[in-house]
N, C-alpha and C positions, 0 to 999 in steps of 0.2 A: 755242837748240838744245841738246839734251843732249849729254853727252860722247860721243865716238865709241866704239863697242863695242870690246872687246879685239881687237887685230889678229890675223890669221891668221899662221902662220909666214912669215917674210920673209928675204931675204938679210940677213946680219949687218950691223948698222949700224956695227960696228967695222971693217968692210972699208973701206980707204982709198978705193977706187973708188966705193963707195956714198956715203961722206962727201963726196967731190968732186962727185958727181952732185947731191946735195942742195944743196950750196953754190952750184952753178952755176944752179940753178933760181931762187934768190931774187933778186927785182928790187927789193924794198923791205922794210925792217922797222924798227919802233920798239918801244917798250915795250908797245904794245897790239895791234898787228897784224903779220902777215907776208904778203907778196904774192909768189907764185911764178909762173913761166912753165912750166906743165905741158907736158912733151913729148908729142908724138903717140904713141899706143900705150900710154901709162901709164894704167891704170885708176885711178879715184879711190877706189873701194872694192872689196872682195873679192867673189868669186862663184865659180860652178862653173868649174874650170880656171884660175882666176887665182891665181898664186902671188906676184905682186909688184903692190902697189898703194900709192897715196899714203897712204891711211889707216894702213897698216902701217908707214909710214916717218916718221910725225909726231914720234916721240920724237927722231929725229935733227935736228929743227928747234926744239928747246927753246932752244938757245943758252944764255943766262944765266938762264933762267927755271926755276922749280920746276914750272911747269904745262906739261902737254902741249898743243900747239896743237889747235884745233878747226876742223873744216870748217864753213863757213857756207853754201856753195853747191856745185854740182857742174858738171862738164863730162863729156861723153861720153868714153869711152876713146880714140876716134879723133880727138877735137877737141883741139887744142893751145891754149895761151894762159893768160890771167890767171885765177888762182884766189886768193881771199882767205881767210886763216886768222886766227882770233882767238886771242890768247894767254892769255885768261882766260875763265871762264864768263860773267862779267858782260858783257864785250865781245862775246862770241858772241851773247848774247841781244839786244844792241842792234843788231848788224849783221844778224842774222836778221830783226829787225823792219823794218829798212830795205829788205831784199829783198822782204818781204811787202807793204810799202806802196809798192813800185816807186819808191823814191827813189834807186836805184842805176842809173846809166846804163851800159848795156853796148853795146859796139860790136864786131862781128865782121867779119872779112874772109873772103870766099869766092871761089874761082875756079869759075865755072859754065860749063857747056857750052851754047853758044848765048847769045843776048843778050835780056835781059828786055824785054818790050814791054807798057807803056811803060817807058822806062829807069829811072824812079823811081816809087815809089808805096807803097801799103799793101796788105798781104794780110791780110784780116780773114775768116778761114775757120776754123770750129771743127774740133777734132781729137778723135779717140777712140783708145784703145788696144784692139786686137783681137788675138785669138789666131790661130795658124796652125801649119802643120807645122814651121816653122823658129823657133817661139817668138813672143812678142809683138812687135807692131810698131805704129807710129802710122799712122793713116789719116785722110783727110778724112771729116768727118761732116756729116750734114744738120742744119740748125738744128731744134731740137726733139727731136733724138735724146737720150734720157736719159743716154747715155754720153758725149755731146759736152762738150768743154771749150772755153771761149772762148779764142781764140788770135789775136794780132795781131803782125805783123812789118812794120816800115818798111824799105824797101830803096832803095838809090841806086847807079846804075852809075858806077864811077870810071874805067874804061877798057875798051876792047874790042879784039879782034883780028878785024877784019872782022865776020862774023856767027857766027864759030866759037866764040869764048870771050869771057867778060867777067869783069872784077874788080868785085865788088859789096861795098858796105858794108851790113851788116845790123844793125838795132836792134830786138831783141825787146821788146815791151811786156808780154808774158806769158812764163812759163817752162815751157812744156809739153815733155815728152820728145820729142826729135827735131824740135821745131817748125821750126827753120830749114831743116832738110833736107827736110821734107815740103812746106813752103810754097814753097821754090824749085823743087822738082820739080813742084808744081802749076802753076807758070807755064810749064812746058815747058823749064826751064833747070836741070836737076839739078846739084848740086855735083859737080865733078870728083872721081872716085874713090869716089863713094857707091854701093857695090854693093847696099846694102839698099833704097834708094829711087830710085836713078837707073836701075835695070835696066841694059841694055847701053849706053844712051846716055852714061852717065857714065864709061865706060872708053874711053880714047883711047890708041892706040899711041904710044909715045915719052914717056909721062908716068907718073909714079909711080902705082901702084894703091893710093893712100892718100887718105883723105878730105882735101880741100883746104878745111878750115874752121878758122879761127883766132880765138880770143877776143883781139882786138887791144887793147882798152882798157876800163878801168873808171873811173868817176868817182862819188864818193859822199861823204856827210858823214862826216868823221873823228870818232870818238868824243870826241876832245879838242878839237874845234872846227875850223871851216873845211871846205873841200872838197878831197879828195885825188884827183888825176887821175894814172893810171898807164897805161903801154903795155908791150906785150911783143913782142919780135922774133919773126919768122916761124920755123917749124921748117925743117930742112934741105930736105925734099922740096918745100915751097912756095917756098923761095928759088930752088931749081933751076927750078921751073916759071915763076916770075916772070921769071927771067933768059932762059929760052927764049922766052917770049911778049913780052918787052919791057916788062913792067909795072914800075913804079917801087916800090921797097920801102924807104922811108926807115928808118933806124935808129930804134928806139923812143926817144921823148922821155924825158928825165929825169923822175922823179916830181915832181909839183908840188902844193903845198898852198897854197890861197889863202883 
């Protein structure tokens, strides 16, 4: 992946509060990679109306390196969790190749409204990006549609609250824009707080109006050898919802390389 484009104006990296924010995001680093736990609401890259984004903060994550870290994958602005950064161009190329060849195992946690039926399975439904009065969005597509992109999501229900809520583990086998959000909505169980794809069903009184989708874990071949497995703790709004619903949220396991 090429170097990230020059960042747009950002809050000063000399601000002690920004420096602390960056430091608190880091869950792992060595001389080749950095892994952070991206907060909910922080955009990965700039865009219209976005004045603060991760790409513009990467200089603050150089640590002892002469090189600016490079993004090798993305998360939606409203999705929290694990993001992998490369510390050199060569490492970025190797990691990008792993994502393209689907050698990176990604696990997400989501709180959904309703309970998936069956409780575990695979959603294999093509998706397409379409225009609309509120901008582009992802939609289910018919097989054979020239705009359709193959999309597969494995899901498993971890816990439920009656038939009202469920905690699900999601493993995307493809990386389409908003794939997990659209696939869960297609089952009739939209992700809590997903106002874009859940319509009114995703909004529940007493719970944060924020997307309850978290990139919990990554496991991938480390450039220096072995397999690195990492986890990221939940964002505050999901911790509050877990506590209210009685879901168990173990602290993230320590990074492990085998």
